[in-house]
C-alpha positions as CSV (number, residue, x, y, z in Angstrom):
1,X,45.8,82.2,111.8
2,X,46.3,81.6,108.0
3,X,47.5,85.1,107.6
4,X,49.9,84.8,110.5
5,X,51.3,81.5,109.1
6,X,51.7,83.1,105.7
7,X,53.5,86.1,107.2
8,X,55.8,83.8,109.2
9,X,56.5,81.8,106.0
10,X,57.3,84.9,104.1
11,X,59.7,86.1,106.8
12,X,61.4,82.7,106.8
13,X,61.8,82.8,103.0
14,X,63.4,86.3,103.2
15,X,65.9,85.1,105.8
16,X,66.5,81.9,103.9
17,X,67.3,83.9,100.7
18,X,69.6,86.1,102.6
19,X,71.4,83.1,104.0
20,X,71.9,81.8,100.4
21,X,73.2,85.2,99.2
22,X,76.8,84.2,98.6
23,X,79.1,86.9,100.0
24,X,76.3,88.5,102.1
25,X,76.1,85.4,104.2
26,X,78.0,85.3,107.5
27,X,79.3,81.9,106.2
28,X,80.9,83.5,103.1
29,X,84.7,83.4,103.0
30,X,87.3,84.6,100.5
31,X,90.9,83.4,100.5
32,X,94.0,85.1,99.1
33,X,97.3,83.4,98.1
34,X,100.3,85.7,97.7
35,X,103.8,84.8,96.4
36,X,105.6,86.9,99.0
37,X,104.6,89.2,101.9
38,X,104.4,92.9,102.6
39,X,108.1,93.3,102.1
40,X,107.5,92.8,98.4
41,X,106.0,96.0,96.8
42,X,104.1,93.7,94.4
43,X,102.5,91.7,97.2
44,X,101.9,94.7,99.4
45,X,99.8,96.1,96.6
46,X,97.5,93.1,96.7
47,X,97.4,93.1,100.5
48,X,96.4,96.8,100.6
49,X,93.6,95.9,98.1
50,X,92.4,93.2,100.6
51,X,92.2,95.8,103.4
52,X,90.3,98.2,101.1
53,X,87.7,95.7,99.9
54,X,87.2,94.5,103.5
55,X,86.3,98.0,104.5
56,X,84.2,98.7,101.4
57,X,82.1,95.5,101.7
58,X,82.0,95.3,105.5
59,X,83.7,91.9,105.6
60,X,84.7,90.6,109.0
61,X,88.2,89.4,109.8
62,X,87.1,85.7,109.9
63,X,85.6,86.0,106.4
64,X,89.0,86.8,104.8
65,X,92.0,84.5,104.9
66,X,95.3,85.6,103.6
67,X,98.2,83.2,102.9
68,X,101.6,84.7,102.2
69,X,105.0,83.4,100.9
70,X,103.4,80.7,98.8
71,X,105.8,79.5,96.1
72,X,104.9,79.0,92.5
73,X,104.7,75.2,92.9
74,X,102.5,72.5,94.4
75,X,102.6,74.6,97.6
76,X,100.0,76.8,95.8
77,X,97.7,73.8,95.2
78,X,98.1,72.8,98.8
79,X,97.3,76.3,100.0
80,X,94.2,76.4,97.8
81,X,93.0,73.0,99.1
82,X,93.6,74.3,102.7
83,X,91.5,77.4,101.9
84,X,88.7,75.1,100.6
85,X,88.8,73.1,103.8
86,X,88.5,76.4,105.7
87,X,85.3,77.1,103.9
88,X,86.4,79.7,101.3
89,X,83.9,80.3,98.5
90,X,86.3,82.3,96.3
91,X,90.1,81.8,96.2
92,X,92.4,84.4,94.6
93,X,96.1,83.9,93.7
94,X,98.4,86.7,92.7
95,X,101.5,85.3,90.8
96,X,102.0,84.1,87.2
97,X,103.5,80.8,88.3
98,X,100.6,80.0,90.5
99,X,98.3,79.4,87.5
100,X,98.7,75.7,86.8
101,X,98.2,74.9,90.5
102,X,95.1,77.0,90.7
103,X,93.7,75.2,87.6
104,X,94.4,71.9,89.3
105,X,92.5,73.0,92.4
106,X,89.6,74.4,90.3
107,X,89.2,71.0,88.5
108,X,89.1,69.2,91.9
109,X,86.9,71.7,93.9
110,X,84.2,72.5,91.4
111,X,82.0,74.3,93.9
112,X,84.6,76.9,94.7
113,X,85.4,79.9,92.4
114,X,89.1,80.4,91.6
115,X,90.4,83.7,90.4
116,X,94.0,84.3,89.3
117,X,96.0,87.5,88.6
118,X,98.3,87.7,85.5
119,X,97.3,84.3,84.2
120,X,96.7,83.5,80.5
121,X,94.9,80.1,80.5
122,X,91.3,80.8,81.6
123,X,90.1,81.5,78.1
124,X,91.3,78.1,76.8
125,X,90.6,76.0,79.9
126,X,86.9,76.7,79.7
127,X,86.3,75.9,83.4
128,X,83.2,77.6,84.8
129,X,85.0,78.2,88.2
130,X,88.4,79.5,86.9
131,X,89.0,83.1,85.9
132,X,91.9,85.4,85.0
133,X,92.2,89.1,85.9
134,X,94.6,91.9,85.1
135,X,94.6,95.6,84.5
136,X,95.8,97.8,81.7
137,X,98.9,98.8,83.6
138,X,100.6,99.7,80.3
139,X,98.5,102.9,80.5
140,X,100.0,103.7,83.9
141,X,103.5,102.9,82.8
142,X,103.0,105.1,79.7
143,X,102.0,108.0,82.0
144,X,105.0,107.3,84.2
145,X,107.2,107.2,81.1
146,X,106.0,110.8,80.3
147,X,107.2,111.9,83.7
148,X,110.6,110.2,82.9
149,X,110.8,111.8,79.5
150,X,110.2,115.3,80.9
151,X,112.9,114.7,83.5
152,X,115.3,113.8,80.6
153,X,114.3,117.0,78.8
154,X,115.0,119.0,82.0
155,X,118.5,117.4,82.3
156,X,119.2,118.2,78.6
157,X,118.0,121.8,79.0
158,X,120.2,122.2,82.1
159,X,123.2,121.0,80.2
160,X,123.6,117.9,82.5
161,X,123.4,115.5,79.5
162,X,123.3,115.9,75.7
163,X,120.1,114.9,73.8
164,X,121.9,111.8,72.5
165,X,122.8,110.8,76.1
166,X,119.1,110.5,77.2
167,X,119.4,106.8,78.0
168,X,117.2,105.2,80.5
169,X,117.8,101.9,82.3
170,X,115.2,99.3,83.2
171,X,115.4,96.5,85.7
172,X,113.1,93.7,84.5
173,X,112.3,90.4,86.3
174,X,111.8,88.1,83.3
175,X,111.3,88.2,79.5
176,X,107.6,87.4,79.9
177,X,105.2,89.4,77.8
178,X,103.9,91.1,81.0
179,X,107.4,92.6,81.5
180,X,108.0,93.4,77.8
181,X,104.6,95.2,77.6
182,X,105.5,97.1,80.7
183,X,108.9,98.3,79.7
184,X,107.8,99.1,76.1
185,X,104.9,101.2,77.3
186,X,107.2,103.1,79.7
187,X,109.6,103.7,76.9
188,X,106.9,104.9,74.5
189,X,105.6,107.3,77.1
190,X,109.1,108.8,77.5
191,X,109.6,108.9,73.8
192,X,106.4,110.8,73.3
193,X,108.0,113.9,75.0
194,X,111.7,113.1,74.5
195,X,112.3,111.9,71.0
196,X,116.0,111.1,71.4
197,X,115.5,108.7,74.4
198,X,116.9,105.1,74.3
199,X,116.6,102.4,76.9
200,X,118.6,99.4,78.1
201,X,117.0,96.5,80.0
202,X,118.8,94.3,82.5
203,X,116.9,91.1,83.7
204,X,117.2,89.5,87.1
205,X,115.4,86.2,86.7
206,X,113.3,86.9,89.8
207,X,110.3,88.8,90.8
208,X,111.8,89.7,94.1
209,X,115.5,89.7,94.8
210,X,116.8,92.9,96.5
211,X,120.4,92.1,95.8
212,X,120.0,91.3,92.1
213,X,117.8,94.3,91.5
214,X,120.3,96.6,93.2
215,X,123.1,95.1,91.2
216,X,121.2,95.4,88.0
217,X,120.4,99.1,88.7
218,X,124.1,99.8,89.6
219,X,125.2,98.1,86.4
220,X,122.8,100.2,84.3
221,X,124.0,103.4,86.0
222,X,127.6,102.3,85.3
223,X,126.6,102.1,81.6
224,X,125.6,105.7,81.8
225,X,121.8,105.3,82.1
226,X,120.7,108.6,83.6
227,X,117.3,107.5,84.8
228,X,116.1,104.1,86.1
229,X,112.8,102.3,86.2
230,X,111.8,98.7,87.0
231,X,109.4,95.8,86.8
232,X,110.7,94.1,90.0
233,X,109.4,94.1,93.5
234,X,112.0,95.1,96.0
235,X,113.6,98.4,97.1
236,X,116.9,97.2,95.5
237,X,116.8,99.5,92.4
238,X,115.3,102.6,94.1
239,X,117.8,102.4,96.9
240,X,120.7,102.2,94.3
241,X,119.3,105.2,92.5
242,X,119.0,107.2,95.7
243,X,122.6,106.4,96.7
244,X,123.8,107.4,93.2
245,X,121.6,110.5,92.9
246,X,119.9,109.0,89.7
247,X,116.2,109.8,89.1
248,X,114.0,106.8,89.5
249,X,110.5,105.8,88.5
250,X,109.4,102.9,90.7
251,X,106.5,100.4,90.5
252,X,103.6,99.4,92.8
253,X,103.9,102.3,95.1
254,X,105.7,105.4,96.2
255,X,109.3,105.1,97.5
256,X,109.5,108.8,98.4
257,X,110.0,108.1,102.1
258,X,113.2,106.1,101.4
259,X,114.2,107.9,98.3
260,X,113.2,111.6,98.7
261,X,115.7,113.0,96.3
262,X,115.3,110.7,93.3
263,X,111.8,109.2,93.4
264,X,109.6,110.8,90.7
265,X,106.4,108.8,90.4
266,X,105.1,105.3,90.4
267,X,102.3,103.5,88.6
268,X,100.5,100.6,90.1
269,X,97.5,98.3,89.8
270,X,94.8,98.8,92.4
271,X,93.3,95.4,92.9
272,X,90.4,96.5,95.1
273,X,88.0,97.1,92.1
274,X,88.5,93.6,90.9
275,X,88.1,92.1,94.4
276,X,84.9,94.0,94.8
277,X,83.7,92.9,91.4
278,X,84.4,89.2,92.0
279,X,82.8,89.2,95.4
280,X,79.7,91.1,94.5
281,X,79.3,89.1,91.3
282,X,79.4,85.9,93.4
283,X,77.0,87.4,95.9
284,X,74.5,88.0,93.0
285,X,74.8,84.4,91.8
286,X,76.2,85.7,88.5
287,X,79.1,84.3,86.5
288,X,82.5,85.9,87.1
289,X,84.1,87.0,83.8
290,X,86.6,84.5,82.3
291,X,89.0,87.4,81.7
292,X,88.6,90.8,83.4
293,X,90.8,93.8,82.7
294,X,90.2,97.1,84.5
295,X,91.9,100.4,83.5
296,X,92.1,104.0,84.5
297,X,88.3,104.5,84.3
298,X,87.7,101.7,86.7
299,X,90.3,102.9,89.2
300,X,92.3,99.8,88.5
301,X,95.3,101.7,87.2
302,X,96.6,104.6,89.3
303,X,99.6,106.7,89.8
304,X,101.1,107.8,93.1
305,X,101.6,111.5,94.0
306,X,104.3,113.1,92.0
307,X,107.5,114.0,94.0
308,X,108.0,117.7,93.0
309,X,111.5,117.6,94.5
310,X,112.6,115.2,91.8
311,X,110.1,115.6,88.9
312,X,110.4,118.1,86.1
313,X,108.2,121.2,86.1
314,X,104.9,120.6,84.3
315,X,104.8,116.9,84.9
316,X,101.4,116.9,86.6
317,X,99.8,118.8,83.8
318,X,101.4,116.6,81.1
319,X,100.2,113.5,82.9
320,X,96.7,114.9,83.3
321,X,96.5,115.8,79.6
322,X,97.7,112.3,78.5
323,X,95.3,110.6,81.0
324,X,92.4,112.4,79.3
325,X,93.7,111.3,76.0
326,X,93.8,107.7,77.1
327,X,90.2,107.9,78.3
328,X,88.8,109.5,75.2
329,X,90.9,107.4,72.8
330,X,93.0,110.2,71.3
331,X,96.1,108.6,72.9
332,X,96.9,105.0,72.3
333,X,99.9,103.5,74.0
334,X,100.8,101.0,71.3
335,X,100.1,103.2,68.3
336,X,102.2,101.5,65.5
337,X,102.9,105.0,64.1
338,X,105.2,105.6,67.1
339,X,107.5,102.5,66.9
340,X,109.2,100.2,64.5
341,X,110.4,96.6,64.8
342,X,113.6,96.1,62.8
343,X,113.1,99.5,61.3
344,X,109.8,98.4,59.9
345,X,106.4,99.7,60.8
346,X,104.0,96.9,61.7
347,X,100.8,96.5,59.7
348,X,99.8,93.1,61.1
349,X,100.5,90.9,64.1
350,X,98.8,87.8,65.4
351,X,98.5,86.3,68.8
352,X,96.9,82.9,69.1
353,X,96.1,83.2,65.4
354,X,94.1,86.3,66.0
355,X,94.9,89.7,64.5
356,X,95.7,92.2,67.2
357,X,96.5,95.3,65.2
358,X,93.4,97.2,64.3
359,X,93.5,100.6,62.6
360,X,97.1,101.0,63.4
361,X,96.7,100.2,67.1
362,X,98.1,97.1,68.8
363,X,95.2,96.0,70.9
364,X,96.6,94.9,74.2
365,X,94.5,92.8,76.6
366,X,91.8,92.1,74.0
367,X,92.2,88.4,73.6
368,X,92.8,87.8,77.3
369,X,93.2,90.0,80.3
370,X,97.0,89.4,80.7
371,X,99.4,91.4,78.5
372,X,100.7,89.7,75.3
373,X,102.7,92.5,73.7
374,X,106.1,90.8,73.4
375,X,107.6,92.7,70.4
376,X,111.2,93.9,70.6
377,X,110.9,97.4,69.3
378,X,113.7,99.7,68.1
379,X,115.3,102.0,70.7
380,X,115.3,99.4,73.4
381,X,118.4,97.2,74.0
382,X,118.1,94.0,76.0
383,X,121.4,93.3,77.8
384,X,120.6,89.8,78.8
385,X,117.7,87.5,77.7
386,X,118.5,84.3,79.6
387,X,115.4,84.5,81.8
């Protein structure tokens, strides 16, 4: 009888431990807060990651709650509080302006873990239940820039433009470091194969505004930019390029279906690896990293398939070679030997009073997950900086 009781007790303990196993419990829930919905390429990228991690971890529909079209205001806090009321153990928000409201929720609901994409304050808030995450997307933009530079070379070789006319246009949302880091890495990728390239940047003051993004792209084309890229979330710029027959490098996903003649390639962040990490870490009862930044190795930075109809010959091989260089350290996106600021090569630069240039390399995403490269390098002209 004692052996039977002991066996029953052991079985009960096993089931009890399983029930306490965080995400493995049927009671586990994770909530996602998105700035827009699937019409935004940015938000669609996050939503696709949700579907991927649900399948990978076997999460049921009632364990995942997604809220879309949540503005960067107190609505974010209210959404987070609602998700807490619905029993979420982890809550993730995806837009820069959500951060202060996520922090407010984290301070109030201390038994819930709050994770935020693109934010910059987790490392100074020192809250055990608030975390920032990003990816080294500058690597992906650099690779996409190589594809752009090769396209410029092809146009020069074909006599369509002269070498000094290799001017790209870039549609940017804001003048935040995230955008600056992105357009600079894209430019440096292009410059690595097309030395005469220059670039002009037009800002829209919005992450998602199809009309403004289309207008910005058209304005850049009118200023004789012969290739366009973007850090903005609608089809505005790609559609303008397709209509004008101007090569385009998009962001957050392929636009080849709508732009078969002009789309070259796109870089994007794959958020599924981070979702998987944060959920599994919670399940194990371990602490989620204050700042987490995945890269090519982790599958967090990816490129879409290359559109051979628009891309220059040899693009795939060039990207493959550069990818290996990024992985083994022989290629560094922000190598100070490859750019100047005010015609001066940088030897030192500090962010939050910490040196970020080491052995001639600007170390992006070392102090925190989010980008902080905000230097205005030579070769790039900003047409408007009011945002």
